[in-house]
C-alpha positions as CSV (number, residue, x, y, z in Angstrom):
1,M,-48.6,-25.0,-10.7
2,K,-49.0,-21.4,-9.8
3,R,-46.3,-19.1,-9.4
4,T,-46.3,-17.1,-6.3
5,L,-43.9,-14.6,-4.0
6,G,-43.2,-14.2,-0.6
7,T,-41.2,-12.6,2.2
8,C,-39.0,-13.5,5.5
9,Y,-40.6,-11.5,8.3
10,Y,-39.8,-11.2,11.8
11,P,-42.4,-9.8,14.0
12,E,-40.5,-10.1,17.1
13,H,-37.9,-7.0,16.1
14,W,-40.9,-4.9,15.7
15,P,-43.7,-3.3,17.6
16,T,-47.2,-5.4,17.7
17,E,-48.8,-2.1,16.1
18,L,-46.7,-2.4,12.7
19,W,-47.7,-5.8,12.2
20,A,-51.1,-5.2,10.5
21,K,-49.6,-2.6,8.5
22,D,-47.1,-4.6,7.0
23,A,-49.2,-7.7,6.4
24,E,-51.4,-5.1,4.3
25,R,-48.3,-3.9,2.0
26,M,-47.1,-7.6,2.1
27,V,-50.9,-8.5,0.3
28,D,-50.6,-5.4,-1.6
29,A,-47.3,-6.3,-3.0
30,G,-49.1,-9.5,-4.7
31,L,-46.9,-11.5,-1.6
32,T,-48.6,-15.2,-0.4
33,W,-46.0,-16.5,2.1
34,V,-44.6,-14.9,4.7
35,R,-41.7,-17.1,6.7
36,I,-41.4,-16.6,10.4
37,G,-40.1,-17.9,13.4
38,E,-36.9,-19.7,12.9
39,F,-34.8,-17.2,14.8
40,A,-37.3,-16.8,17.8
41,W,-36.2,-19.2,20.1
42,S,-35.0,-16.7,23.2
43,R,-38.5,-14.7,22.8
44,L,-40.7,-17.6,22.9
45,E,-38.6,-19.1,25.8
46,P,-36.3,-16.1,27.4
47,T,-35.5,-18.8,30.6
48,P,-35.9,-22.5,31.0
49,G,-39.5,-23.5,30.8
50,D,-40.9,-20.3,30.6
51,L,-43.0,-20.6,27.3
52,R,-44.4,-17.1,26.1
53,F,-46.3,-18.2,22.7
54,D,-49.1,-15.4,22.8
55,W,-47.1,-12.9,20.2
56,L,-46.5,-15.5,17.9
57,D,-50.2,-16.6,18.2
58,Q,-50.5,-13.0,17.8
59,A,-48.5,-12.6,14.9
60,I,-49.7,-15.4,12.8
61,E,-52.8,-14.5,13.3
62,V,-52.7,-11.5,12.1
63,L,-50.6,-12.4,9.1
64,G,-53.0,-14.9,8.5
65,K,-56.6,-12.8,8.6
66,A,-54.8,-10.4,6.3
67,G,-54.7,-13.0,3.3
68,L,-51.1,-14.2,3.8
69,K,-50.0,-18.3,4.3
70,V,-47.2,-18.6,7.0
71,V,-44.4,-20.7,6.8
72,L,-43.9,-21.5,10.0
73,G,-39.7,-22.2,11.1
74,T,-38.4,-24.1,13.8
75,P,-36.0,-22.1,15.7
76,T,-33.8,-24.7,16.8
77,A,-30.8,-22.9,14.6
78,T,-30.6,-20.0,17.1
79,P,-30.5,-21.6,20.9
80,P,-31.0,-19.1,23.3
81,R,-28.1,-18.2,25.7
82,W,-29.3,-20.3,28.8
83,M,-29.2,-23.0,26.5
84,A,-25.4,-23.1,26.3
85,D,-25.1,-22.8,30.5
86,K,-27.5,-25.5,30.7
87,H,-25.6,-27.7,28.4
88,P,-22.5,-26.2,28.1
89,D,-21.4,-29.2,26.1
90,M,-23.4,-28.2,23.0
91,F,-20.8,-26.1,20.9
92,A,-19.8,-27.0,17.3
93,V,-15.6,-27.7,17.5
94,D,-13.8,-26.4,14.4
95,V,-11.1,-28.5,12.7
96,N,-8.5,-27.0,14.9
97,G,-10.4,-27.7,18.4
98,N,-11.4,-24.3,19.0
99,P,-15.7,-24.3,20.3
100,R,-17.6,-22.5,18.3
101,G,-18.8,-20.2,21.0
102,F,-22.3,-18.1,21.8
103,G,-22.7,-14.6,19.9
104,S,-23.8,-15.7,16.0
105,R,-25.9,-18.5,15.1
106,R,-25.7,-21.9,14.1
107,H,-23.3,-22.7,17.4
108,Y,-24.8,-26.5,18.4
109,C,-23.1,-29.6,17.2
110,F,-25.6,-32.3,15.6
111,S,-23.9,-34.8,17.3
112,N,-24.8,-33.5,20.7
113,A,-27.3,-35.5,23.0
114,G,-28.6,-32.5,24.9
115,Y,-29.2,-30.1,22.1
116,R,-31.0,-32.9,20.2
117,A,-33.2,-33.7,22.8
118,E,-34.1,-29.5,23.8
119,S,-34.3,-29.4,19.5
120,A,-37.3,-32.4,20.1
121,R,-38.8,-30.4,22.5
122,I,-39.2,-27.2,21.3
123,V,-40.3,-28.5,17.6
124,E,-42.8,-30.2,19.4
125,L,-44.6,-27.5,21.6
126,F,-44.2,-25.9,17.8
127,A,-45.7,-28.1,16.1
128,K,-48.8,-29.2,19.1
129,R,-49.6,-25.8,18.9
130,Y,-49.8,-24.8,15.0
131,G,-50.3,-28.0,13.5
132,D,-54.0,-27.7,12.8
133,N,-53.7,-23.8,12.1
134,S,-55.5,-23.0,9.3
135,Y,-52.8,-20.2,8.5
136,V,-49.7,-22.6,9.0
137,A,-49.7,-24.0,5.3
138,A,-46.1,-25.1,5.1
139,W,-43.2,-25.7,7.6
140,Q,-39.2,-25.2,7.8
141,T,-36.9,-27.2,9.6
142,D,-33.9,-25.2,11.5
143,N,-32.4,-22.8,9.3
144,E,-29.6,-23.5,6.7
145,Y,-27.7,-26.7,7.8
146,G,-24.1,-26.2,7.3
147,C,-24.3,-22.7,7.1
148,H,-20.6,-20.9,8.3
149,G,-19.1,-24.4,8.0
150,T,-21.2,-26.1,10.6
151,T,-21.8,-29.5,9.6
152,L,-18.2,-31.4,10.2
153,S,-17.5,-30.5,14.1
154,Y,-14.6,-32.4,16.0
155,S,-16.3,-32.2,19.7
156,D,-16.3,-35.1,22.6
157,A,-20.1,-35.6,21.3
158,A,-19.2,-35.7,17.7
159,L,-16.3,-38.4,18.2
160,Q,-18.7,-40.9,20.4
161,A,-21.1,-40.6,18.0
162,F,-18.4,-41.5,15.1
163,R,-17.1,-44.7,17.3
164,K,-20.7,-45.5,17.4
165,W,-21.2,-45.3,13.8
166,L,-18.3,-47.3,12.8
167,R,-19.4,-50.0,15.1
168,E,-22.6,-50.0,13.3
169,K,-20.9,-50.1,9.9
170,Y,-18.0,-52.2,10.4
171,Q,-19.1,-54.9,13.1
172,T,-15.1,-55.9,13.7
173,I,-12.0,-53.7,14.3
174,D,-10.5,-56.4,12.3
175,A,-13.0,-55.4,9.1
176,L,-12.3,-51.6,9.3
177,N,-8.2,-52.3,9.4
178,L,-8.4,-54.1,6.4
179,A,-11.3,-51.9,4.4
180,W,-9.4,-48.5,5.6
181,G,-5.9,-50.3,4.8
182,N,-4.2,-49.0,8.1
183,V,-1.8,-51.6,8.0
184,F,0.0,-48.6,6.1
185,W,1.8,-46.3,8.5
186,S,1.3,-48.7,11.2
187,M,-2.3,-47.1,12.0
188,E,-4.0,-50.5,12.9
189,Y,-6.6,-50.3,16.1
190,N,-7.6,-52.7,18.3
191,D,-10.5,-51.2,19.6
192,F,-12.8,-49.0,18.1
193,D,-12.3,-46.8,21.4
194,Q,-9.0,-46.2,20.3
195,I,-10.3,-44.0,16.9
196,G,-10.2,-40.6,16.9
197,L,-11.5,-37.7,14.5
198,P,-9.1,-37.1,11.5
199,N,-8.1,-33.6,12.8
200,L,-4.8,-32.6,14.0
201,T,-2.7,-35.1,12.8
202,V,1.1,-34.5,12.1
203,T,0.3,-34.7,8.0
204,E,-2.9,-35.7,6.5
205,P,-5.1,-38.6,7.4
206,N,-5.8,-41.5,6.2
207,P,-8.1,-40.5,3.4
208,A,-10.7,-43.6,4.6
209,H,-11.2,-42.5,7.6
210,S,-11.4,-38.6,6.4
211,L,-14.5,-39.7,3.9
212,N,-15.8,-42.0,6.5
213,F,-16.0,-39.0,9.0
214,R,-17.6,-36.6,6.4
215,R,-20.1,-39.7,5.9
216,F,-21.0,-39.7,9.2
217,S,-21.4,-36.0,9.7
218,S,-23.6,-36.1,6.9
219,D,-25.6,-38.8,8.3
220,Q,-25.8,-36.4,11.6
221,V,-27.3,-33.7,9.7
222,V,-29.7,-36.4,7.6
223,S,-30.6,-37.6,11.2
224,Y,-31.4,-34.5,13.3
225,N,-33.6,-33.3,10.0
226,R,-35.4,-36.7,10.1
227,M,-36.5,-36.0,14.0
228,Q,-37.5,-32.8,13.2
229,A,-39.8,-33.9,10.1
230,E,-41.3,-36.9,12.1
231,I,-42.5,-35.0,14.8
232,I,-43.9,-31.9,12.7
233,R,-45.6,-34.8,10.5
234,K,-47.4,-36.3,14.1
235,Y,-49.5,-32.7,14.3
236,S,-49.7,-31.0,10.8
237,K,-50.6,-32.1,6.8
238,A,-48.7,-29.5,6.2
239,P,-45.7,-29.4,3.5
240,T,-42.5,-29.8,5.2
241,S,-39.4,-27.8,3.8
242,H,-36.0,-26.7,4.7
243,N,-34.0,-23.9,3.1
244,Y,-30.5,-25.2,1.6
245,M,-27.5,-23.0,0.4
246,G,-25.0,-22.4,-2.5
247,R,-22.5,-24.2,-2.9
248,I,-22.4,-25.9,0.9
249,T,-22.4,-29.1,-0.1
250,D,-20.8,-31.4,2.6
251,F,-24.0,-32.7,3.6
252,D,-26.1,-34.8,1.7
253,H,-29.1,-33.0,0.4
254,F,-30.9,-35.8,-1.3
255,K,-31.0,-37.7,2.1
256,V,-32.2,-34.8,4.0
257,G,-34.9,-33.9,1.3
258,D,-36.0,-37.5,1.1
259,D,-38.0,-36.9,4.8
260,L,-39.2,-33.4,3.2
261,D,-41.7,-32.3,1.0
262,I,-40.3,-29.5,-0.5
263,A,-36.7,-28.2,-1.1
264,T,-36.3,-24.5,-0.9
265,W,-32.9,-22.4,-1.3
266,D,-31.1,-19.0,-0.3
267,S,-30.5,-17.4,-3.4
268,Y,-27.8,-14.8,-3.0
269,P,-26.3,-14.4,-6.7
270,L,-24.1,-11.1,-5.5
271,G,-22.6,-12.4,-2.3
272,F,-22.0,-16.2,-4.1
273,L,-20.2,-14.5,-7.0
274,E,-17.6,-13.1,-4.7
275,D,-16.8,-15.9,-2.5
276,R,-18.6,-19.5,-4.1
277,V,-18.3,-19.3,-7.6
278,G,-15.1,-19.3,-7.7
279,A,-15.5,-16.8,-10.7
280,S,-12.3,-15.2,-12.0
281,V,-11.2,-11.4,-11.5
282,E,-12.0,-10.5,-14.9
283,K,-15.8,-12.1,-14.3
284,Q,-16.5,-10.8,-10.7
285,R,-15.8,-7.3,-12.4
286,A,-18.2,-8.4,-15.1
287,Y,-21.1,-9.7,-13.4
288,A,-20.5,-7.7,-9.5
289,R,-24.0,-5.9,-10.0
290,Q,-25.6,-9.0,-11.7
291,G,-24.2,-12.6,-10.1
292,H,-23.2,-15.2,-12.4
293,P,-25.5,-16.5,-15.4
294,D,-25.0,-20.0,-14.6
295,F,-24.6,-20.4,-10.8
296,Q,-28.4,-19.6,-9.7
297,A,-29.8,-21.5,-12.2
298,L,-27.5,-24.9,-11.8
299,H,-29.1,-24.8,-7.7
300,H,-32.7,-24.2,-9.2
301,D,-32.1,-27.7,-11.0
302,L,-30.3,-29.3,-8.2
303,Y,-32.7,-28.6,-6.1
304,R,-35.4,-29.6,-8.0
305,A,-33.8,-32.6,-7.6
306,V,-33.6,-33.0,-4.0
307,G,-37.2,-32.0,-3.7
308,K,-38.2,-34.4,-6.4
309,G,-39.8,-32.0,-8.4
310,R,-41.4,-29.7,-6.0
311,W,-39.0,-26.3,-5.1
312,W,-38.6,-22.4,-4.0
313,V,-36.3,-19.8,-3.1
314,M,-37.0,-19.4,0.2
315,E,-34.9,-16.2,0.3
316,Q,-33.8,-14.3,-3.0
317,Q,-31.8,-11.4,-2.4
318,P,-33.3,-7.9,-3.3
319,G,-30.3,-5.6,-2.6
320,P,-27.0,-5.3,-1.1
321,V,-26.1,-8.2,1.6
322,N,-24.0,-7.7,4.5
323,W,-21.6,-10.9,4.5
324,A,-19.4,-10.8,1.6
325,P,-16.2,-9.4,0.9
326,Y,-17.9,-6.6,-1.5
327,N,-21.7,-5.9,-1.1
328,P,-22.2,-4.0,-4.3
329,A,-26.2,-3.4,-5.2
330,P,-28.3,-5.4,-8.3
331,L,-28.4,-3.3,-11.4
332,P,-31.9,-2.2,-12.1
333,G,-33.8,-5.4,-13.5
334,M,-32.0,-8.5,-12.1
335,V,-34.4,-8.4,-8.8
336,R,-36.9,-9.2,-11.7
337,L,-34.5,-11.3,-13.2
338,W,-33.3,-13.6,-10.9
339,S,-36.7,-14.1,-10.1
340,W,-38.4,-15.0,-13.1
341,E,-35.4,-17.2,-13.8
342,A,-36.6,-18.8,-10.4
343,F,-40.0,-19.7,-12.0
344,A,-38.7,-20.5,-15.3
345,H,-36.9,-23.3,-13.9
346,G,-39.9,-24.6,-11.9
347,A,-39.7,-22.8,-8.6
348,E,-43.3,-22.7,-7.0
349,A,-42.8,-19.3,-5.2
350,V,-39.8,-17.1,-4.8
351,C,-39.7,-15.7,-1.0
352,Y,-37.5,-11.8,-0.6
353,F,-35.0,-11.8,2.0
354,R,-36.4,-9.5,3.8
355,W,-39.4,-7.7,4.5
356,R,-37.7,-4.8,6.3
357,Q,-33.9,-4.0,6.5
358,A,-33.1,-4.2,10.3
359,P,-31.7,-1.0,11.9
360,M,-29.3,-3.3,14.2
361,A,-26.7,-6.1,14.5
362,Q,-25.1,-8.2,12.2
363,E,-27.8,-8.0,9.6
364,Q,-28.1,-4.1,9.1
365,M,-26.8,-3.8,6.5
366,H,-28.6,-6.3,4.6
367,A,-31.3,-4.5,2.2
368,G,-34.8,-5.6,2.5
369,L,-38.1,-4.8,0.3
370,L,-38.2,-1.9,2.6
371,R,-35.7,0.6,4.3
372,P,-35.9,0.3,8.0
373,D,-38.1,3.5,7.9
374,R,-40.1,1.6,6.7
375,A,-40.5,3.3,3.0
376,D,-40.3,1.3,-0.1
377,A,-36.5,-0.1,-1.0
378,P,-35.8,-0.1,-4.9
379,A,-36.5,-3.7,-4.9
380,M,-40.4,-3.3,-4.0
381,A,-40.7,-2.0,-7.5
382,E,-39.4,-5.0,-9.0
383,A,-41.4,-7.2,-6.7
384,K,-44.5,-5.5,-7.9
385,Q,-43.6,-5.9,-11.8
386,V,-43.2,-9.5,-11.1
387,R,-46.3,-10.0,-9.2
388,D,-48.2,-7.9,-12.2
389,E,-46.2,-10.3,-14.8
390,I,-46.8,-13.5,-13.2
391,A,-50.7,-12.6,-12.7
392,K,-50.9,-12.6,-16.6
393,A,-49.2,-15.4,-17.1
394,P,-49.7,-19.0,-17.8
395,D,-49.3,-21.5,-15.1
396,V,-46.2,-23.5,-15.2
397,A,-46.0,-26.4,-17.3
398,P,-42.5,-28.4,-16.0
399,A,-41.4,-30.8,-19.0
400,Q,-38.2,-33.3,-19.0
401,A,-35.0,-31.6,-20.0
402,P,-33.2,-33.2,-23.4
403,V,-29.9,-33.1,-21.0
404,A,-28.9,-34.7,-17.7
405,M,-26.6,-34.4,-15.6
406,I,-25.4,-36.6,-12.0
407,F,-24.7,-34.9,-9.1
408,D,-23.1,-37.1,-5.9
409,Y,-22.7,-35.7,-3.1
410,D,-20.5,-38.5,-2.0
411,A,-18.1,-37.8,-4.9
412,E,-17.9,-33.9,-3.7
413,A,-16.6,-35.5,-0.2
414,A,-14.2,-37.8,-1.7
415,W,-12.7,-35.1,-3.7
416,A,-12.7,-32.6,-0.7
417,V,-10.7,-35.5,0.5
418,Q,-7.8,-36.2,-1.8
419,P,-8.3,-33.4,-4.9
420,H,-4.8,-34.1,-5.9
421,G,-4.1,-31.0,-6.6
422,A,-4.6,-27.4,-5.5
423,G,-7.9,-25.6,-6.1
424,L,-9.5,-28.9,-7.8
425,S,-12.9,-30.0,-6.9
426,Y,-15.9,-31.9,-7.8
427,F,-18.2,-29.1,-7.4
428,C,-16.4,-27.0,-9.7
429,L,-15.5,-29.8,-12.3
430,F,-19.7,-30.3,-12.5
431,F,-20.0,-26.8,-12.1
432,E,-18.2,-25.8,-15.4
433,T,-19.3,-28.9,-17.6
434,Y,-23.2,-27.3,-16.6
435,Q,-21.7,-24.1,-17.7
436,A,-20.7,-25.4,-21.1
437,L,-24.0,-26.8,-21.8
438,R,-25.8,-23.6,-20.9
439,K,-23.6,-22.1,-23.1
440,M,-24.9,-24.3,-26.1
441,G,-28.6,-23.2,-24.9
442,L,-29.7,-26.3,-23.3
443,S,-32.4,-27.1,-20.5
444,I,-30.3,-29.5,-18.0
445,D,-31.8,-31.7,-15.2
446,I,-30.0,-32.5,-12.3
447,L,-30.3,-36.6,-11.3
448,R,-29.1,-38.3,-8.1
449,P,-26.1,-40.9,-8.0
450,E,-29.2,-43.7,-7.5
451,T,-31.0,-42.9,-10.6
452,R,-30.9,-46.3,-12.8
453,D,-33.5,-45.0,-15.8
454,F,-32.8,-42.3,-17.8
455,S,-35.0,-42.9,-20.1
456,G,-36.1,-39.7,-22.4
457,Y,-32.7,-38.1,-21.9
458,K,-30.6,-37.5,-25.0
459,V,-27.7,-36.9,-23.5
460,V,-25.9,-37.9,-20.0
461,L,-23.6,-36.8,-18.5
462,A,-21.5,-38.3,-15.4
463,P,-18.0,-36.0,-14.1
464,G,-16.3,-36.7,-11.7
465,L,-18.0,-39.6,-9.8
466,M,-15.0,-41.2,-7.9
467,H,-16.9,-43.8,-6.9
468,M,-19.2,-45.8,-9.2
469,P,-21.3,-48.7,-7.9
470,E,-21.5,-51.0,-10.4
471,G,-25.0,-50.8,-10.9
472,L,-24.7,-47.1,-12.1
473,K,-22.1,-48.0,-14.4
474,Q,-24.2,-50.6,-16.3
475,A,-27.2,-48.4,-16.5
476,L,-25.4,-45.6,-17.6
477,T,-23.6,-47.7,-20.6
478,Q,-26.9,-49.7,-21.4
479,A,-28.9,-46.2,-22.0
480,N,-30.2,-45.2,-25.1
481,S,-28.6,-41.8,-24.4
482,V,-25.2,-40.5,-25.7
483,T,-23.4,-40.5,-22.3
484,V,-20.2,-38.9,-21.3
485,I,-18.5,-40.1,-18.0
486,G,-15.3,-38.9,-16.4
487,P,-13.0,-37.4,-15.6
488,R,-11.8,-39.3,-12.8
489,A,-14.8,-41.9,-12.8
490,A,-14.6,-44.9,-11.0
491,A,-11.3,-43.8,-9.8
492,R,-12.2,-45.3,-5.7
493,D,-13.7,-48.0,-4.0
494,G,-16.2,-47.2,-1.6
495,E,-13.3,-46.8,1.0
496,M,-11.2,-44.7,-0.8
497,T,-8.9,-47.7,-2.7
498,I,-7.5,-47.7,-6.1
499,P,-10.1,-50.4,-7.5
500,T,-8.7,-53.2,-9.8
501,P,-9.4,-53.4,-12.3
502,L,-7.9,-49.9,-13.2
503,P,-10.6,-47.6,-13.5
504,P,-12.9,-46.6,-15.1
505,A,-13.8,-50.2,-15.8
506,L,-17.2,-49.2,-17.5
507,P,-18.3,-52.5,-19.7
508,G,-18.3,-52.4,-23.2
509,L,-15.8,-49.6,-23.3
510,D,-11.8,-50.8,-23.4
511,V,-10.5,-47.6,-21.4
512,T,-7.9,-48.0,-18.9
513,V,-6.1,-45.1,-16.7
514,D,-2.8,-45.8,-16.8
515,R,-1.6,-43.1,-14.4
516,V,-2.9,-39.4,-13.5
517,E,-1.6,-36.1,-12.9
518,S,-2.0,-32.4,-11.7
519,I,-1.2,-29.7,-13.9
520,R,-0.3,-26.1,-12.3
521,P,-2.5,-23.4,-13.2
522,D,-0.2,-21.8,-15.4
523,T,1.1,-24.7,-17.1
524,P,-2.3,-25.8,-19.1
525,I,-1.8,-28.4,-21.9
526,A,-3.0,-27.6,-25.4
527,M,-5.1,-29.7,-27.1
528,Q,-4.8,-30.6,-31.3
529,G,-7.2,-28.7,-32.7
530,G,-7.9,-26.3,-29.9
531,G,-8.6,-25.8,-26.2
532,A,-6.7,-26.8,-23.4
533,I,-6.6,-29.5,-20.6
534,T,-6.3,-27.4,-17.6
535,G,-5.8,-28.9,-13.4
536,Y,-6.1,-32.6,-13.6
537,R,-5.5,-35.3,-16.4
538,E,-5.5,-39.5,-17.0
539,M,-3.2,-41.2,-19.5
540,L,-5.6,-43.5,-21.4
541,V,-4.9,-46.7,-23.1
542,G,-7.1,-49.7,-24.3
543,G,-8.7,-50.3,-27.8
544,A,-11.4,-48.0,-27.7
545,E,-11.7,-45.3,-30.8
546,V,-9.9,-42.4,-29.7
547,G,-11.1,-38.8,-30.1
548,L,-9.5,-35.6,-28.7
549,V,-6.0,-35.5,-28.3
550,A,-3.4,-33.4,-26.4
551,E,-0.3,-31.5,-27.6
552,D,2.1,-34.4,-26.5
553,G,-0.4,-37.5,-28.3
554,V,-2.1,-38.8,-25.5
555,P,-5.8,-39.6,-25.9
556,V,-8.1,-36.8,-24.2
557,T,-11.2,-38.6,-25.1
558,M,-12.1,-42.4,-26.3
559,S,-15.1,-44.2,-26.9
560,S,-17.0,-47.0,-28.1
561,G,-20.4,-46.6,-29.5
562,N,-22.7,-44.1,-27.6
563,I,-20.5,-43.6,-24.5
564,T,-17.5,-41.3,-24.3
565,Y,-14.6,-41.7,-21.6
566,L,-13.1,-38.0,-21.0
567,G,-9.9,-38.1,-19.3
568,A,-9.0,-34.8,-18.3
569,W,-10.0,-31.6,-16.9
570,L,-10.5,-29.1,-19.7
571,D,-11.1,-25.2,-20.1
572,Q,-14.4,-23.7,-21.5
573,A,-13.2,-24.2,-25.5
574,G,-12.3,-27.6,-24.8
575,M,-15.5,-28.7,-23.2
576,S,-17.0,-27.5,-26.3
577,R,-15.3,-29.3,-28.6
578,V,-16.1,-32.8,-26.9
579,L,-19.8,-31.4,-26.2
580,T,-20.4,-30.1,-29.5
581,P,-20.8,-33.3,-31.5
582,V,-22.4,-35.2,-28.5
583,I,-25.0,-32.8,-28.4
584,E,-25.3,-33.1,-32.2
585,A,-24.9,-36.8,-32.0
586,A,-27.9,-37.0,-29.9
587,G,-30.1,-35.3,-32.7
588,L,-29.8,-31.5,-30.5
589,T,-29.0,-28.3,-31.8
590,A,-25.6,-26.8,-29.7
591,L,-26.1,-23.0,-30.0
592,S,-23.5,-20.6,-29.3
593,L,-25.1,-18.0,-27.2
594,P,-23.3,-14.6,-26.6
595,E,-21.3,-14.0,-23.3
596,G,-24.4,-13.3,-20.7
597,L,-27.3,-14.8,-22.7
598,R,-29.1,-17.9,-21.6
599,L,-32.3,-19.4,-22.2
600,R,-34.3,-22.0,-20.1
601,D,-37.6,-24.1,-21.4
602,T,-40.8,-25.1,-20.1
603,A,-43.1,-27.6,-22.1
604,T,-44.8,-24.5,-23.0
605,E,-42.3,-21.3,-22.7
606,R,-38.7,-20.2,-23.6
607,F,-37.2,-17.7,-21.4
608,W,-34.4,-15.7,-22.6
609,F,-31.9,-13.9,-19.6
610,N,-29.4,-11.3,-20.4
611,Y,-26.9,-10.8,-17.2
612,G,-25.0,-8.4,-19.3
613,T,-24.4,-4.8,-19.0
614,E,-25.0,-4.0,-22.5
615,A,-27.8,-4.9,-24.9
616,V,-27.5,-8.1,-27.2
617,A,-28.5,-9.2,-30.2
618,Y,-28.8,-12.8,-31.4
619,D,-30.8,-15.0,-34.1
620,G,-32.7,-11.8,-34.5
621,R,-33.6,-11.2,-31.6
622,Q,-32.8,-8.0,-29.2
623,F,-32.2,-8.4,-25.9
624,A,-32.2,-5.8,-23.2
625,P,-29.4,-5.6,-20.1
626,A,-30.2,-6.9,-17.0
627,S,-33.4,-8.9,-18.7
628,V,-35.9,-11.4,-19.2
629,T,-38.0,-12.2,-22.5
630,R,-40.5,-14.9,-22.2
631,E,-41.8,-16.7,-25.7
632,L,-44.3,-19.0,-26.4
633,L,-43.0,-22.2,-27.7
634,P,-44.9,-23.8,-30.6
635,E,-47.2,-26.4,-29.7
């Protein structure tokens, strides 16, 4: 598999006489791909039915003839102003009942039938016109589903669609009442038309109601994307993609990906550090110009799974962004490091956002490869360095990692509905477990929750899967891997009810969760021998072998054979104590990497990434700050 580079370009922003010059410079910079079109609806259809595709025809021709491959984005993320006049009910509505008005982007509700029809119409026009265009080598549906909190909409359209979804799922209102436990607080309904949306209630709504609304909202994204993908496939053989985001988890990316050929994601390491990673103030300070050393890697691994092995970075941060609380410039060398880290995790392409910095509107403070005056921005030199390096590098040779983690978007929804403690989330639990593994120098595959075959994996981890089907329990406990399950595994059934027998009810493992507690951040519970419980723990009882124990004598881990149940959320020292013997029992080596140093293996290469601002020494090697080092692995 070849490693390639690209960029995101907006020909509608620039005079036509610049297009050929820009295309020539893109090719000179070593770029293969150029994404266009995803925000251009108002220029393509300035008034209803007034279609003006000539300029887009010309742009595709200019870019293609220069030797670039076009990724054509459907423009549905930015419906024009006339659309709001034509469909005044199309706006998404936030949890407080406020409509998301016109004036930026992503202002539509996935459930609005009028807007869905308009989306289908414009996508069909695109696909018919460019489906057999030799320069259009890939497609992108919409742009960043769920960004700006737009997955969950509390509109009238969403209400009607939710009621229909519930009718199809439960068939009878009695079945719904029973499944949701609506006898509690006299919440029983006589008809599906009585059911509202789970917002604006006096206190928290029924957790089953909230979870079902989140599942419905995810399904609306899936069906909307499927509509676009099916239309494109009628007219084009080019692969389809969508650009997901970092830590946007309120719809099931795996299910969206089932209708696409490639998963892409938009990587903004410095922006994410401030508002999505959840890093401490000290970590934010230490990595302010580099990004968190594990956050991008996690998403690379996740989207490799979403894309069934095929994935890109569609938007790579090349300099300061405009949207985070603070927007520093990357440390010299970081654009190169981020690019190579994506390739090390199997990316086919890394595309920089954007080609030239915009002089106007909301993103004018967002850096590009060029300044607004067309001069090279600092990132251009690093992009060209990557160009030269990949020209000499061998093709990517992917390999199955020795360690796997199961990621479940439905578990994220269940935790969001019932976190049980302020600040607790499934994503954070998963991320902290992933970090602990990365600090040990391990490469990781992420698996979807439907996985039942764990062949080839030496270690499998399933943290926080609040709902676990019996088939998954059986597969995990029968796998040949060394397996760690929990905390909060199988804590609820599919309708958010505490099951009996009590959790985790794993075959062959005599462990029961007797009760649970959430823990204040300022009152961690020390563990005997080091490490601490933070946030959440379960009181474990049963006949399985006790492993680690808290200072108060309560078991933290219990095991039987190759299965370990972890009953607590641990700090990094505690996670290391759990995982080190697991890794060693699986025949792997648990390293202890210096702060900020990480590695990733392919079938033929080992990559070292130093996210630190200082040079570090490890295992006889010296690693410069903000650097990437490649080594060939022995055959």
